[in-house]
PAZAPA-4460 file (N, C-alpha, C; in steps of 0.05 Angstrom, whole numbers, plus 32768, in hexadecimal, padded with zeros to 4 digits):
% residues 243
    n_x    n_y    n_z   ca_x   ca_y   ca_z    c_x    c_y    c_z   seq   type   mol
   7FE3   80A3   804E   7FF8   808E   8055   7FEA   8071   8051     1      M     A
   7FEF   8064   8039   7FE6   8047   8040   7FEC   8037   8053     2      P     A
   7FDA   8029   8060   7FDD   8016   8078   7FE4   7FFA   8070     3      E     A
   7FEA   7FE9   807F   7FEF   7FCE   807B   7FE6   7FBF   806A     4      G     A
   7FCA   7FBE   806C   7FB6   7FB0   8057   7FBD   7FB9   803D     5      P     A
   7FBE   7FD2   8038   7FC0   7FDD   801F   7FDA   7FD6   800C     6      S     A
   7FEF   7FD2   801F   8007   7FC9   8016   8006   7FAC   800E     7      I     A
   7FF5   7F9C   8020   7FF5   7F81   8016   7FE3   7F7C   7FFE     8      L     A
   7FCE   7F90   7FF6   7FC1   7F90   7FDF   7FD6   7F93   7FC8     9      I     A
   7FE8   7FA6   7FCB   7FFD   7FAA   7FB6   800B   7F92   7FB1    10      L     A
   8013   7F82   7FC9   8028   7F69   7FC4   8014   7F57   7FB5    11      K     A
   7FFB   7F53   7FB8   7FEB   7F41   7FAB   7FEC   7F48   7F8B    12      E     A
   7FE8   7F63   7F87   7FE2   7F68   7F67   7FFA   7F67   7F5B    13      E     A
   8012   7F64   7F6A   802E   7F64   7F56   803A   7F48   7F53    14      V     A
   8026   7F33   7F60   8037   7F17   7F60   8037   7F0E   7F45    15      Q     A
   802D   7F18   7F2C   8031   7F14   7F12   8053   7F17   7F0A    16      Q     A
   805E   7F2C   7F18   8079   7F2D   7F12   808D   7F1F   7F26    17      F     A
   8083   7F0D   7F39   8097   7EFE   7F49   80A2   7EE9   7F36    18      A     A
   80C2   7EEB   7F38   80CB   7ED7   7F2A   80D7   7EE3   7F0B    19      G     A
   80CD   7EFB   7F08   80D4   7F09   7EEE   80E9   7F1A   7EEF    20      K     A
   80FA   7F1E   7ED3   8110   7F2D   7ED4   8106   7F4A   7ECE    21      K     A
   8115   7F5E   7EDA   8112   7F77   7ED6   8125   7F80   7EBB    22      V     A
   811A   7F8A   7EA6   8124   7F90   7E91   8122   7FAE   7E8C    23      I     A
   8115   7FC1   7E98   8118   7FDA   7E97   8114   7FE6   7EB4    24      E     A
   8128   7FFA   7EB9   8128   8007   7ED1   8129   8025   7ECE    25      V     A
   811C   8036   7EDC   811B   8055   7EDB   8112   8061   7EEF    26      S     A
   8111   8079   7EF8   8109   8088   7F0C   8118   809D   7F17    27      G     A
   810A   80AF   7F26   811B   80BF   7F33   8125   80BC   7F50    28      N     A
   8122   80A3   7F55   8132   8099   7F6E   814E   809C   7F6E    29      S     A
   815E   809C   7F89   8179   80A7   7F87   8185   808A   7F8D    30      S     A
   8179   8074   7F8B   818A   805C   7F8F   8191   8053   7F72    31      I     A
   81A8   8042   7F72   81B3   8038   7F5A   81A0   8025   7F4A    32      D     A
   8191   8032   7F34   817C   8027   7F28   818A   8012   7F18    33      L     A
   819D   8010   7F0D   81AA   8001   7EFA   81AE   7FE7   7F08    34      E     A
   81B1   7FE5   7F21   81B2   7FCF   7F31   819E   7FB8   7F2C    35      R     A
   8188   7FC7   7F28   816D   7FB8   7F24   816C   7FA9   7F07    36      L     A
   817A   7FAF   7EF8   8173   7FAA   7EDE   817B   7F8F   7ED6    37      R     A
   816E   7F79   7ECB   8174   7F5F   7EC2   8175   7F4D   7EDB    38      D     A
   816D   7F5A   7EF2   8165   7F50   7F09   814B   7F3F   7F0F    39      K     A
   814E   7F28   7F15   8131   7F19   7F1E   8125   7F19   7F35    40      T     A
   810F   7F24   7F3D   8100   7F24   7F51   80FC   7F0B   7F60    41      I     A
   8105   7F09   7F75   80FF   7EEC   7F85   80E6   7EEC   7F91    42      L     A
   80DC   7F06   7F9D   80C1   7F07   7FAA   80BB   7F1D   7FB1    43      S     A
   80A2   7F23   7FBC   8099   7F3B   7FC5   8090   7F39   7FE5    44      F     A
   809A   7F48   7FF6   808F   7F46   8011   8087   7F60   8019    45      K     A
   8075   7F5B   8031   8070   7F76   803E   8074   7F73   8060    46      T     A
   807E   7F89   8065   807D   7F8D   8089   8072   7FAA   808A    47      W     A
   8059   7FA6   8094   8045   7FBF   809C   8045   7FCF   8083    48      G     A
   804E   7FE7   8089   804B   7FF9   8071   8064   7FF6   805D    49      K     A
   8071   7FE7   805F   808E   7FE0   804E   8086   7FCC   8037    50      H     A
   8088   7FD9   8020   8087   7FBE   8008   80A3   7FBA   8001    51      F     A
   80A9   7F9F   7FFC   80C2   7F96   7FF7   80C7   7F84   7FE0    52      L     A
   80D7   7F8F   7FCE   80DC   7F7C   7FB2   80FB   7F71   7FB6    53      I     A
   80F6   7F5C   7FB8   810D   7F47   7FC3   811E   7F3D   7FA7    54      C     A
   8134   7F41   7FA9   814B   7F37   7F93   8160   7F23   7FA3    55      F     A
   8173   7F1C   7F97   8180   7F06   7F9F   818E   7F0F   7FBB    56      E     A
   819D   7F24   7FB5   81AD   7F2E   7FCA   81AA   7F4A   7FD5    57      D     A
   8190   7F57   7FCD   8185   7F70   7FD9   8169   7F72   7FD7    58      F     A
   815E   7F85   7FE5   8140   7F8A   7FE4   8138   7FA5   7FDD    59      T     A
   812A   7FB0   7FD3   811F   7FCC   7FCA   8108   7FCF   7FE1    60      I     A
   810A   7FE1   7FEC   80F7   7FE7   8005   80E7   7FFE   7FFA    61      K     A
   80C9   7FFB   7FF4   80BD   8011   7FEC   80AC   801D   8006    62      I     A
   80A9   8039   800C   8096   803F   801E   8088   8058   8010    63      H     A
   8071   8057   8018   805C   8065   8004   805D   8081   8012    64      M     A
   8068   8082   802A   8067   80A1   8036   8046   80A7   8039    65      L     A
   8045   80C3   803B   8028   80CE   803B   8015   80CD   8022    66      M     A
   8028   80CE   8009   8012   80D1   7FF1   801F   80C4   7FDC    67      F     A
   802B   80AA   7FE1   8039   8096   7FCB   801F   808A   7FBE    68      G     A
   8029   8082   7FA4   8013   8074   7F95   8021   8062   7F89    69      T     A
   8015   804D   7F76   8024   803B   7F62   800F   8038   7F4D    70      Y     A
   801A   802E   7F38   800D   8024   7F1F   8015   800D   7F17    71      R     A
   8008   7FFB   7F0F   800D   7FE1   7F05   8001   7FDE   7EE7    72      I     A
   8014   7FD9   7ED5   8011   7FD7   7EB7   8003   7FEF   7EAD    73      N     A
   8008   8006   7EBA   8004   801F   7EAE   8011   8037   7EB9    74      E     A
   8014   804F   7EB1   8022   8065   7EBA   800F   807B   7EC3    75      K     A
   8018   808C   7ED4   800F   80A6   7ED9   801E   80B9   7EC7    76      K     A
   8016   80D4   7EC7   8024   80EB   7EB8   803F   80F3   7EC6    77      D     A
   803E   80EF   7EDC   8055   80F8   7EEC   806F   80E5   7EED    78      T     A
   8085   80EC   7EEE   809B   80DA   7EEE   809B   80C7   7F01    79      A     A
   809E   80AB   7F03   80A1   809D   7F1C   80BB   809B   7F2C    80      P     A
   80B7   8095   7F47   80CF   808F   7F57   80DE   8078   7F4B    81      R     A
   80D1   8065   7F47   80DC   804E   7F3C   80CD   803D   7F2A    82      L     A
   80D6   803D   7F12   80C0   802A   7EFC   80D4   8011   7EF7    83      H     A
   80C3   7FFA   7EF7   80D0   7FDE   7EF7   80C1   7FD5   7ED9    84      L     A
   80D1   7FCE   7EC9   80C5   7FC2   7EAE   80CA   7FA4   7EAC    85      G     A
   80B7   7F97   7EA3   80BD   7F78   7E9B   80B3   7F72   7E7F    86      F     A
   80B4   7F59   7E79   80AF   7F50   7E63   8092   7F59   7E57    87      L     A
   8083   7F50   7E6A   8066   7F56   7E6A   805A   7F68   7E80    88      N     A
   805E   7F82   7E84   8054   7F8F   7E95   8069   7FA3   7EA1    89      G     A
   805B   7FB2   7EB4   806E   7FC5   7EC4   8063   7FCC   7EE1    90      E     A
   8076   7FD8   7EEF   806C   7FE2   7F0C   8078   7FFC   7F0B    91      I     A
   8069   8010   7F16   806E   802F   7F1B   8069   8039   7F35    92      N     A
   807B   8045   7F46   8078   804D   7F61   807B   806E   7F5C    93      F     A
   8067   8079   7F70   8068   8097   7F66   806B   80A6   7F84    94      Y     A
   8079   80B8   7F8B   8075   80C8   7FA4   807F   80B3   7FBC    95      T     A
   8093   80A3   7FBA   8096   8094   7FD2   80B3   8090   7FD7    96      C     A
   80B9   8083   7FEA   80D6   8082   7FF4   80E3   8065   7FE9    97      S     A
   80F9   8066   7FDD   8108   8050   7FCE   811F   804A   7FDD    98      V     A
   8128   8034   7FE9   813E   8030   7FF7   8148   800E   7FEA    99      K     A
   8164   800D   7FF0   816C   7FF5   7FEC   8176   7FEA   800C   100      V     A
   816E   7FCE   800E   8175   7FBD   8024   8188   7FAB   801D   101      L     A
   81A1   7FA9   8028   81B5   7F96   801C   81AF   7F7B   802C   102      E     A
   81B5   7F63   8019   81B7   7F4B   802C   819A   7F41   8032   103      G     A
   8195   7F2A   803F   817E   7F1F   8046   8167   7F33   8051   104      P     A
   8153   7F37   8046   813D   7F46   8053   8136   7F42   806E   105      V     A
   8136   7F29   8073   8129   7F25   8094   813F   7F2E   80A4   106      S     A
   8155   7F37   80A0   8165   7F40   80B5   815C   7F5E   80BE   107      Q     A
   814A   7F69   80AC   8140   7F87   80B2   8126   7F83   80C0   108      Y     A
   8111   7F6E   80C0   80F9   7F6C   80CA   80F6   7F59   80DB   109      Y     A
   80E5   7F5C   80ED   80DC   7F4A   8103   80BB   7F47   80FC   110      D     A
   80B5   7F30   80EA   809D   7F2D   80E2   8089   7F27   80F5   111      W     A
   8093   7F22   8110   807E   7F1C   8125   806E   7F3A   812C   112      S     A
   807C   7F51   8120   806F   7F68   812C   805D   7F71   8113   113      E     A
   8057   7F66   80FD   8046   7F69   80EC   8028   7F62   80F0   114      D     A
   8015   7F70   80F3   7FF7   7F67   80FE   7FED   7F59   80E8   115      V     A
   7FF6   7F57   80CE   7FE7   7F4C   80BA   7FFC   7F2F   80B2   116      L     A
   8011   7F2C   80BB   8023   7F15   80B6   801E   7EFD   80C5   117      N     A
   801F   7EE1   80BC   801A   7ECE   80C3   8029   7EC6   80E2   118      E     A
   803D   7ED7   80E4   8050   7ED1   80FC   804A   7EE8   8113   119      N     A
   8036   7EFA   810C   802C   7F0F   8124   802C   7F02   813C   120      W     A
   8034   7F0F   8152   8039   7F08   816A   802F   7F18   817E   121      N     A
   8014   7F17   8185   800B   7F28   8198   8018   7F2A   81B6   122      P     A
   8022   7F14   81BA   802F   7F15   81D9   804A   7F26   81D2   123      K     A
   8057   7F26   81C1   806D   7F39   81BE   8062   7F5A   81C1   124      K     A
   804B   7F5E   81B2   803F   7F74   81B2   803E   7F7F   81CE   125      A     A
   802C   7F6C   81DC   802A   7F74   81FA   8041   7F76   820B   126      K     A
   805C   7F6C   8206   806F   7F6F   8211   807A   7F8D   820A   127      Q     A
   8078   7F97   81F2   8082   7FAD   81E8   8072   7FC5   81F5   128      S     A
   8051   7FBE   81FA   8047   7FD6   8201   804A   7FDD   8222   129      L     A
   8055   7FC4   8230   8058   7FC4   824C   8074   7FD5   8252   130      D     A
   8087   7FD9   823C   809E   7FE8   823E   8096   8004   823A   131      K     A
   807F   800E   8233   807C   8029   822D   805D   8033   8239   132      I     A
   805B   8031   8259   8045   8034   8267   803B   8053   8266   133      P     A
   804C   8065   8261   8047   8080   8262   803E   808D   8243   134      D     A
   803F   807E   8231   8038   8087   8219   8017   8086   8214   135      E     A
   800E   8093   8202   7FF1   8095   81FA   7FEF   807D   81E5   136      M     A
   7FD5   8072   81EC   7FCF   8056   81E0   7FCD   805F   81BD   137      I     A
   7FC6   8076   81BB   7FC6   8083   819B   7FE5   8083   818F   138      C     A
   7FF7   8089   819C   800F   8086   8195   8017   806B   8191   139      D     A
   8018   805B   81AA   801D   8040   81A7   8015   802C   818E   140      A     A
   7FF9   8032   818C   7FEF   8023   8179   7FFD   8027   815F   141      V     A
   8008   803F   8155   8012   8048   8140   8032   8040   813E   142      L     A
   803D   8033   8153   8059   802D   8155   805B   8012   8145   143      E     A
   806C   8019   8129   806B   8006   8119   807D   7FEE   8121   144      Q     A
   808E   7FF0   8135   809D   7FDB   8141   808D   7FCA   8158   145      N     A
   8076   7FD2   8159   8065   7FC1   816A   804A   7FB9   815B   146      I     A
   803C   7FCD   814A   8028   7FC8   8139   8030   7FCD   811D   147      F     A
   8041   7FBF   8113   8046   7FC3   80F6   8033   7FC2   80E1   148      S     A
   8029   7FD8   80D3   8015   7FD7   80C0   7FFD   7FE7   80C7   149      G     A
   7FFA   7FEF   80E2   7FE1   7FFE   80EE   7FE9   801A   80EA   150      V     A
   7FD3   802A   80DD   7FD4   8042   80D8   7FC3   8053   80E4   151      G     A
   7FB9   806B   80E0   7FAB   807C   80EB   7F8B   8074   80E9   152      N     A
   7F84   8066   80CF   7F65   805C   80D2   7F63   8046   80E6   153      I     A
   7F73   8036   80E4   7F72   801C   80F7   7F77   8021   8114   154      I     A
   7F85   8037   811A   7F8A   803F   8138   7F71   8049   813E   155      K     A
   7F60   805D   8132   7F48   8067   813B   7F35   8056   813C   156      N     A
   7F2F   8041   812A   7F1A   802C   8129   7F1F   801A   813F   157      E     A
   7F36   8011   8145   7F3A   8001   815D   7F37   8010   8178   158      V     A
   7F40   801E   8178   7F3A   8030   8192   7F1C   8031   8196   159      L     A
   7F10   803B   8181   7EF2   803E   8187   7EE0   8023   818B   160      Y     A
   7EEB   800C   8183   7EDF   7FF4   8184   7EE6   7FEA   81A0   161      R     A
   7EFB   7FF4   81A8   7F04   7FE7   81C6   7EF8   7FFA   81D9   162      C     A
   7EEE   8012   81D5   7EE5   8023   81E7   7EF8   8034   81F9   163      F     A
   7F0F   8036   81EB   7F29   8040   81F4   7F2F   8060   81EE   164      V     A
   7F2D   8073   81FD   7F36   808F   81F7   7F50   808D   81E7   165      H     A
   7F58   809B   81D7   7F71   809A   81CA   7F8C   80A5   81DB   166      P     A
   7F82   80BA   81E9   7F97   80C2   81FD   7F98   80B6   8218   167      E     A
   7F8E   809A   821B   7F95   808E   822F   7FB0   8085   8232   168      S     A
   7FBB   8081   824B   7FD5   8078   824E   7FD7   805B   824D   169      L     A
   7FEC   804D   823C   7FE8   802F   8239   7FF0   8022   8255   170      V     A
   7FFF   802C   8268   8003   8024   8284   7FE8   8021   8297   171      G     A
   7FD7   8037   8290   7FBF   8038   82A2   7FA3   8028   8297   172      K     A
   7FAB   801F   8278   7F92   8010   826B   7F93   7FF4   827D   173      I     A
   7F7E   7FE5   8286   7F7B   7FD0   828F   7F82   7FB9   827D   174      P     A
   7F98   7FA5   8288   7FA1   7F90   8275   7F8F   7F81   8263   175      P     A
   7F77   7F7A   826C   7F62   7F73   8257   7F5D   7F7E   823D   176      E     A
   7F5B   7F99   8244   7F53   7FAC   8232   7F6E   7FB1   8220   177      K     A
   7F86   7FB0   8228   7FA0   7FB1   8216   7FA0   7F95   8204   178      I     A
   7F95   7F80   820F   7F96   7F64   8200   7F84   7F68   81E8   179      D     A
   7F6C   7F77   81F2   7F52   7F7D   81DA   7F61   7F8C   81C3   180      E     A
   7F6D   7FA4   81CE   7F76   7FB8   81B7   7F8E   7FA6   81A6   181      I     A
   7F9E   7F94   81B3   7FB5   7F8A   81A4   7FA4   7F77   818E   182      I     A
   7F90   7F66   8197   7F82   7F56   8186   7F75   7F64   816E   183      A     A
   7F67   7F79   8177   7F5A   7F88   8162   7F6D   7F98   8150   184      E     A
   7F84   7F9E   8157   7F94   7FA5   813E   7F99   7F95   812B   185      C     A
   7F9A   7F7B   812F   7F9D   7F67   8118   7F7E   7F5E   810D   186      S     A
   7F73   7F5C   811B   7F52   7F56   8112   7F48   7F6C   8103   187      I     A
   7F4B   7F89   810A   7F3F   7F9A   80F8   7F51   7F9F   80E1   188      Y     A
   7F6B   7F99   80E1   7F7F   7F98   80CD   7F77   7F87   80B2   189      S     A
   7F6D   7F6D   80BD   7F64   7F5F   80A9   7F47   7F64   809B   190      F     A
   7F35   7F6E   80AB   7F1C   7F79   80A4   7F24   7F91   8090   191      E     A
   7F31   7FA1   8095   7F3A   7FBA   8086   7F42   7FA9   806C   192      F     A
   7F55   7F95   806E   7F5C   7F89   804D   7F45   7F80   8040   193      L     A
   7F2F   7F72   804A   7F1C   7F69   8040   7F0C   7F80   8036   194      Y     A
   7F05   7F94   8046   7EF5   7FA8   803A   7F03   7FB8   8026   195      W     A
   7F19   7FBB   8027   7F2C   7FC8   8013   7F25   7FBC   7FFA   196      K     A
   7F2A   7FA2   7FF7   7F27   7F91   7FDF   7F10   7F94   7FD2   197      K     A
   7EFB   7F99   7FE1   7EDD   7F9B   7FD9   7ED7   7FB9   7FD3   198      K     A
   7EE8   7FC9   7FD6   7EE2   7FE6   7FD2   7ECD   7FF6   7FE5   199      F     A
   7ECD   7FE9   7FFA   7EB9   7FF2   800B   7EC2   7FF6   802D   200      E     A
   7ED9   7FFE   802C   7EED   8005   8045   7EDB   801B   8054   201      L     A
   7ED5   8032   8049   7ECA   8048   8057   7EB3   8044   805F   202      K     A
   7EA2   8031   8054   7E84   8032   8062   7E84   8024   807B   203      K     A
   7E9F   8019   807F   7E9E   8009   809A   7EAA   8016   80B1   204      H     A
   7EB6   802E   80AD   7EBF   8042   80BD   7EA9   8049   80D6   205      W     A
   7EB2   8044   80EE   7E9F   804D   8106   7EAA   8068   8115   206      L     A
   7EC0   806B   810F   7ED2   8084   811D   7EE1   809A   810C   207      A     A
   7EF0   808B   80FA   7F05   809C   80EB   7EF2   80AC   80D9   208      Y     A
   7EFA   80C7   80D9   7EEA   80DB   80C9   7ECB   80E1   80D0   209      S     A
   7EC4   80D3   80E3   7EA8   80D7   80E8   7EA4   80E9   80FC   210      K     A
   7E8B   80F4   80FA   7E83   8109   810C   7E75   8105   8127   211      K     A
   7E66   80F2   8124   7E52   80EA   813A   7E5B   80D0   8145   212      E     A
   7E59   80C5   815E   7E5E   80AB   816B   7E42   809E   8166   213      C     A
   7E44   8087   8158   7E33   8072   8154   7E25   806A   8164   214      K     A
   7E36   8068   817E   7E26   8059   8197   7E13   806A   81A9   215      R     A
   7E26   8086   81A9   7E14   8096   81BD   7E0C   80AF   81B2   216      C     A
   7E0C   80B3   8196   7DFC   80C4   8186   7E0A   80E1   818F   217      N     A
   7E21   80E5   8198   7E2E   80FA   819D   7E43   8104   818B   218      L     A
   7E4C   811D   818E   7E62   8124   8179   7E7E   8118   8181   219      P     A
   7E8A   810D   816D   7EA2   8105   8170   7EBB   811A   8174   220      L     A
   7EC9   8117   8182   7EDF   8129   8183   7EF6   8126   8173   221      I     A
   7EFF   813A   815F   7F15   8137   814D   7F29   8148   8154   222      K     A
   7F40   813B   815A   7F56   814D   8162   7F73   813D   815E   223      K     A
   7F8B   8147   8158   7FA1   8139   815C   7FA9   8130   8174   224      P     A
   7FB5   8119   8177   7FBB   810E   8194   7FD6   8105   8196   225      T     A
   7FE1   8102   81AA   7FF7   80F8   81B1   8011   8105   81A6   226      G     A
   8029   80FA   81A6   8043   8104   81A0   8044   8104   8181   227      K     A
   8035   80F0   8175   8035   80EC   8158   8026   8103   8148   228      K     A
   8013   810C   815A   7FFF   8126   8150   7FED   8119   8138   229      N     A
   7FE3   8101   813A   7FD3   80F7   8125   7FB9   80F9   812B   230      R     A
   7FA2   8101   8116   7F8B   8108   811E   7F7B   80EB   812D   231      R     A
   7F6C   80F4   8142   7F5E   80DE   814A   7F40   80E9   814B   232      S     A
   7F2D   80D2   8150   7F0D   80D7   814B   7F04   80C9   815E   233      F     A
   7EFC   80CF   8174   7EEF   80C5   818C   7ED8   80CD   819A   234      F     A
   7ECB   80BE   81AF   7EB3   80C7   81BB   7EC2   80CE   81DA   235      C     A
   7EBB   80DF   81E5   7EC2   80E4   8202   7EAA   80D7   8214   236      T     A
   7E98   80C8   820A   7E83   80BC   821A   7E8A   80A2   821A   237      N     A
   7E90   8094   8204   7E92   8078   8207   7EAE   806D   8206   238      C     A
   7EC0   807D   8201   7EDD   8074   81FF   7EEC   807F   8217   239      Q     A
   7EF0   8069   8229   7EFB   8073   8244   7F17   807A   8242   240      Q     A
   7F1B   8090   8251   7F3B   809C   8254   7F42   8090   826E   241      L     A
   7F5B   8083   8268   7F68   8077   827F   7F82   8088   8284   242      H     A
   7F84   8097   8299   7F9E   80A6   829C   7FA1   80A5   82BC   243      I     A
***
């Protein structure tokens, strides 16, 4: 599943179509596709993993799910979920969720929850974590209404950086360590974005998909953790378990 930084890259790549009129529309999405024809795209926005195509009185929300992809000014062999054609170019989305949001897009999103947004509010994230003391931190970091845009790669890398075991309970983690995790969720997301643009993201991974702890030279544990049952990679020697 693409994480927030990857969706932000998509937003940057389609800026050539901002202010342009949709002259072709097709796809196997269940939305009313004809509604998009001859409409002008006002802007593109992102909220975490959501890609938003904003028109005058409605917005198209794209979520890539687990295996979604897109092509700009080219096509894949398979039928797109949504094809948007312009006078000079096209965007094609595949294997994704496509939904319509009626009215102003800001009524659906709190931009202060997005770790890559200029309005990101770490104090609000702290308040949200205070309300879920019995949740494992591996689940809490993936809560999109707290850390919008954070996915499993970022989760693993942040917890490794912060020396925190993924099965630690939020309420048992020292406050200064919680503050560090909150800060790193945004810091690492911007580093992810930078490395992704340079096509060198994987070489910077310290924990995700790795077999050995670089700090301890011991095997990393790989197992599904928390209620979300997502894969975690962690060192039981240097990542402290707070329970």
